[in-house]
SELOKOL-179215 format. One record per residue (C-alpha): x, y, z; residue in three letters. Coordinates in steps of 0.1 Angstrom, whole numbers, padded with zeros to 4 digits, always signed. Layout:
% residues N
XYZala/...
This chain:
% residues 394
+0000+0000+0000met/+0011+0035-0008arg/-0007+0068+0000phe/+0000+0105+0004ile/-0009+0125+0035his/-0013+0162+0032thr/-0032+0190+0050ala/-0036+0227+0055asp/-0033+0237+0018leu/-0047+0271+0027his/-0054+0278-0010leu/-0056+0315-0019asp/-0038+0326+0013ser/-0035+0364+0011pro/+0002+0367+0021phe/-0004+0400+0039leu/+0025+0425+0043gly/+0043+0417+0010leu/+0026+0443-0012thr/+0059+0462-0019ser/+0071+0433-0041met/+0075+0437-0079pro/+0043+0424-0096lys/+0058+0393-0112pro/+0073+0382-0078leu/+0041+0390-0060trp/+0021+0368-0084glu/+0046+0340-0078arg/+0042+0343-0041val/+0004+0347-0041his/+0000+0316-0063ser/+0025+0295-0043ser/-0002+0277-0023thr/-0018+0266-0056phe/+0016+0256-0071thr/+0025+0235-0040ala/-0007+0215-0042phe/-0004+0210-0080gln/+0031+0195-0073lys/+0015+0171-0048ile/-0010+0160-0074val/+0018+0156-0100asp/+0036+0133-0075asp/+0004+0114-0067val/-0001+0106-0104ile/+0036+0099-0111ala/+0039+0076-0080leu/+0006+0058-0087lys/-0004+0059-0051val/-0035+0041-0039asp/-0052+0071-0024phe/-0048+0106-0010val/-0056+0120+0025leu/-0062+0157+0030ile/-0067+0165+0068ser/-0085+0198+0068gly/-0081+0235+0059asp/-0080+0230+0022ile/-0091+0267+0019tyr/-0078+0296+0039asp/-0113+0307+0050arg/-0148+0295+0053asp/-0159+0317+0023gln/-0138+0303-0005gln/-0129+0323-0036ser/-0141+0310-0069ile/-0105+0307-0081ala/-0096+0285-0052ala/-0127+0263-0055thr/-0122+0259-0093asp/-0086+0250-0089phe/-0092+0224-0063phe/-0119+0207-0084ile/-0097+0206-0114lys/-0069+0190-0095gln/-0093+0164-0081cys/-0105+0158-0117glu/-0069+0150-0126arg/-0069+0124-0099leu/-0102+0110-0110lys/-0088+0105-0145gln/-0059+0086-0129ala/-0084+0065-0108arg/-0070+0077-0075ile/-0095+0083-0047pro/-0093+0113-0023val/-0104+0114+0013tyr/-0108+0148+0029leu/-0122+0166+0058leu/-0127+0203+0066tyr/-0109+0221+0094gly/-0113+0252+0115asn/-0105+0275+0086his/-0129+0260+0060asp/-0155+0246+0084tyr/-0189+0239+0069gln/-0221+0219+0072ile/-0214+0189+0051val/-0246+0178+0033gln/-0232+0167+0000asp/-0199+0168-0020thr/-0212+0197-0042gly/-0193+0200-0074glu/-0165+0177-0063leu/-0159+0147-0086pro/-0170+0112-0077ala/-0135+0101-0066asn/-0136+0125-0036val/-0150+0113-0003his/-0158+0141+0022val/-0162+0132+0058phe/-0193+0146+0075gly/-0196+0165+0107asn/-0197+0134+0128arg/-0170+0108+0130val/-0176+0081+0104thr/-0156+0053+0088thr/-0153+0044+0052thr/-0135+0014+0037thr/-0118+0005+0005leu/-0102-0026-0010thr/-0069-0023-0027leu/-0057-0042-0058ala/-0038-0066-0036asn/-0071-0073-0017his/-0059-0054+0015asp/-0088-0037+0032ser/-0084-0001+0045val/-0106+0016+0070ala/-0104+0054+0072ile/-0121+0074+0100ser/-0126+0111+0103gly/-0149+0141+0106phe/-0153+0177+0094ser/-0156+0208+0115tyr/-0190+0225+0114asp/-0178+0255+0133gln/-0145+0273+0139arg/-0140+0259+0174trp/-0145+0223+0185ile/-0136+0221+0222gln/-0148+0186+0229glu/-0125+0156+0226asp/-0135+0138+0195gln/-0111+0108+0197val/-0134+0089+0219lys/-0159+0088+0190lys/-0135+0070+0167tyr/-0141+0033+0165pro/-0114+0008+0175pro/-0096-0012+0148lys/-0114-0043+0139arg/-0107-0068+0111asn/-0094-0045+0084glu/-0058-0050+0072thr/-0052-0013+0079trp/-0070+0014+0099his/-0062+0051+0094ile/-0074+0080+0115gly/-0078+0115+0101met/-0080+0143+0126leu/-0077+0181+0123his/-0068+0191+0159gly/-0042+0200+0185ala/-0026+0182+0214val/-0045+0190+0246arg/-0030+0219+0266gln/-0038+0232+0301ser/-0061+0258+0286gln/-0074+0272+0253asp/-0083+0238+0238asn/-0103+0250+0208his/-0093+0226+0181tyr/-0106+0190+0188ala/-0080+0185+0216pro/-0064+0151+0220phe/-0036+0133+0237thr/-0011+0111+0219thr/-0019+0082+0243asp/-0056+0084+0232glu/-0046+0080+0196leu/-0022+0051+0204ile/-0050+0033+0224asp/-0072+0031+0192lys/-0047+0006+0178asn/-0047+0023+0144tyr/-0019+0019+0119asp/-0015+0056+0111tyr/-0029+0089+0122trp/-0030+0116+0095ala/-0032+0149+0114leu/-0038+0184+0103gly/-0039+0219+0119his/-0002+0224+0129ile/+0018+0239+0100his/+0052+0224+0109lys/+0056+0189+0098his/+0064+0166+0128gln/+0061+0131+0140ile/+0044+0128+0174leu/+0048+0091+0176asn/+0066+0065+0155glu/+0048+0032+0163lys/+0021+0037+0151pro/+0030+0068+0131pro/+0011+0099+0144ile/+0020+0127+0121ile/+0013+0163+0113tyr/+0021+0167+0076ser/+0024+0205+0080gly/+0012+0229+0053asn/+0027+0224+0018pro/+0036+0261+0015gln/+0047+0284+0044gly/+0027+0316+0044arg/+0048+0339+0066his/+0081+0342+0084lys/+0069+0320+0114asn/+0065+0292+0089glu/+0101+0291+0078ala/+0120+0260+0065gly/+0108+0231+0043gln/+0072+0224+0037his/+0056+0195+0019gly/+0037+0162+0024tyr/+0043+0126+0036tyr/+0045+0096+0013leu/+0035+0066+0033val/+0043+0030+0022glu/+0036-0004+0038ser/+0066-0025+0047gln/+0054-0058+0061gly/+0029-0051+0088asn/+0039-0015+0094lys/+0035+0019+0076leu/+0067+0039+0069val/+0064+0077+0063pro/+0088+0098+0042gln/+0087+0136+0041phe/+0087+0152+0006lys/+0093+0189+0002pro/+0072+0207-0024val/+0071+0244-0013ala/+0074+0269-0042glu/+0090+0294-0019ile/+0106+0292+0016glu/+0110+0318+0043trp/+0144+0321+0059thr/+0163+0343+0083ser/+0200+0351+0077leu/+0226+0370+0096thr/+0255+0385+0077val/+0285+0404+0092asn/+0291+0439+0078ala/+0325+0445+0062leu/+0347+0473+0075pro/+0342+0497+0045thr/+0329+0532+0039ser/+0317+0523+0004ser/+0279+0517+0002leu/+0283+0499-0031ala/+0308+0475-0015glu/+0284+0469+0014val/+0255+0460-0010glu/+0278+0437-0031arg/+0290+0419+0000ser/+0255+0414+0014leu/+0242+0400-0019ser/+0272+0377-0023gln/+0268+0365+0013ala/+0231+0356+0006ile/+0241+0338-0026asp/+0267+0318-0007asp/+0243+0308+0021lys/+0214+0298-0002leu/+0231+0277-0028lys/+0208+0250-0043asn/+0178+0262-0023ala/+0143+0269-0035pro/+0133+0305-0039phe/+0138+0322-0006gln/+0121+0352+0011leu/+0148+0365+0033val/+0147+0384+0066glu/+0183+0397+0067leu/+0201+0408+0099thr/+0233+0427+0096ile/+0257+0422+0125ala/+0289+0442+0134asn/+0274+0474+0120ile/+0297+0495+0143glu/+0323+0489+0116gln/+0303+0510+0092leu/+0303+0547+0089ser/+0274+0568+0104pro/+0262+0576+0069thr/+0259+0540+0059ile/+0243+0530+0092arg/+0217+0558+0086his/+0209+0545+0051leu/+0205+0510+0065leu/+0183+0521+0093ala/+0159+0543+0072asn/+0152+0516+0046gly/+0171+0531+0016asp/+0196+0501+0014val/+0167+0476+0017leu/+0148+0493-0011glu/+0179+0494-0033his/+0187+0457-0027leu/+0151+0448-0035gln/+0153+0467-0068asp/+0187+0452-0077gln/+0175+0416-0070asn/+0139+0417-0082ala/+0147+0394-0111asp/+0174+0371-0097asn/+0151+0342-0094gly/+0168+0329-0062lys/+0158+0352-0033trp/+0143+0385-0023trp/+0148+0404+0010ile/+0115+0414+0026tyr/+0130+0428+0058asp/+0164+0442+0069leu/+0173+0443+0106leu/+0204+0458+0123leu/+0222+0440+0152his/+0244+0463+0173gln/+0263+0456+0205gln/+0268+0486+0228asn/+0271+0509+0198leu/+0278+0545+0210leu/+0277+0575+0188pro/+0310+0590+0178ser/+0316+0626+0188met/+0313+0637+0152thr/+0276+0628+0154asp/+0270+0651+0184leu/+0256+0685+0178asp/+0279+0712+0192glu/+0250+0730+0207gln/+0239+0701+0228tyr/+0275+0693+0239trp/+0279+0728+0252gln/+0245+0727+0270gln/+0253+0693+0286ala/+0288+0705+0296ala/+0274+0735+0314gln/+0249+0714+0333glu/+0270+0683+0341val/+0306+0694+0344phe/+0302+0719+0372thr/+0327+0721+0401pro/+0300+0709+0425ala/+0292+0678+0405asn/+0329+0669+0399ile/+0337+0673+0436thr/+0308+0650+0445glu/+0318+0624+0419leu/+0355+0624+0428thr/+0354+0624+0466lys/+0378+0595+0469ser/+0403+0613+0447leu/+0400+0646+0465ala/+0421+0635+0495arg/+0451+0647+0475asp/+0451+0685+0476ala/+0469+0689+0443asp/+0446+0664+0425leu/+0415+0680+0440ala/+0426+0714+0427ala/+0431+0700+0392lys/+0397+0683+0392leu/+0379+0715+0402thr/+0397+0735+0375asn/+0392+0713+0345leu/+0393+0729+0310asp/+0360+0719+0294leu/+0377+0719+0260gln/+0402+0694+0272gln/+0374+0673+0287leu/+0356+0674+0254lys/+0387+0662+0236gln/+0392+0633+0260ala/+0356+0623+0257thr/+0359+0624+0219thr/+0389+0600+0220gln/+0369+0576+0242leu/+0337+0576+0220leu/+0352+0579+0185arg/+0347+0550+0161arg/+0366+0545+0129glu/+0344+0557+0100asp/
């Protein structure tokens, strides 16, 4: 037996906050949830799997767009032509009252709003039971696992569940415990809702497939689906990445240079070196050691000018695009050349008074000669000494 487990397609996700992208790149990002699912369907057909499981949140919201609905139906039609059945349920994002399958093709089985079990017989005569349910509202706070039937005489029994591991509070998404799932004696649990792919248990496999396409910076790294194959009396999962784009965070050290062009070249080269052979990346770039840079370049980095220029320069490179630029500084003090003379004079008059100096240097004032020098400091000399302490190489 061989099947594919996916979930959380979130078709037509809006990708908020990326509107400054060049139009061709924005179109690629906006269509990435569609592209990722199309890649899954391509693999389903190429691998000739026995069936497909989709564990909820096919759509990004309960009111689906026409484009998302039409796309999903067309992909299911492709699977129908390949004679591959699809078993799906709706989650907390695309919850609905399930009365019929609507316009979905006949190869698609939609689980209703109560836990039910359907069975199929494979070409090798193995019998497979699949149990699951669809959300009829955004929150389902009751434990649903107790409603799943125990495994009986089928060769394989698979549970589909869109939910979250029970926490101490805020259990809004069909809460469960891993022990509950294990106790059902199923051969595989196909989970949805959590967007990071992860294996909660190995025997039997209890797995979140994650979403096929990360939608923001908190969904960084690889995204894809699980290909599951039978080996003897067990099911073995293998993760397969399919994301059209990936989100990543990089930190690059600034070079000690006063040339803005050299800074930009070094940043672009560092990103190229770090992202070799990777899918297209949306990059949050942090620049470290910025104290090595001149005040002018630091200002251009801080006000967004450098980010905008790098975005324009790399709009068509086909490998990566910087969506945010952060500065990491350690105890960075301004050099005296940045201090306004007027404010220096005002501060000097208020701070470096004989009374203040006497108070701050009581331990040194025991020596009469030293005390006299401390109370007769030349403010210009004090300014020069302070400048030497605070100055940074520009």
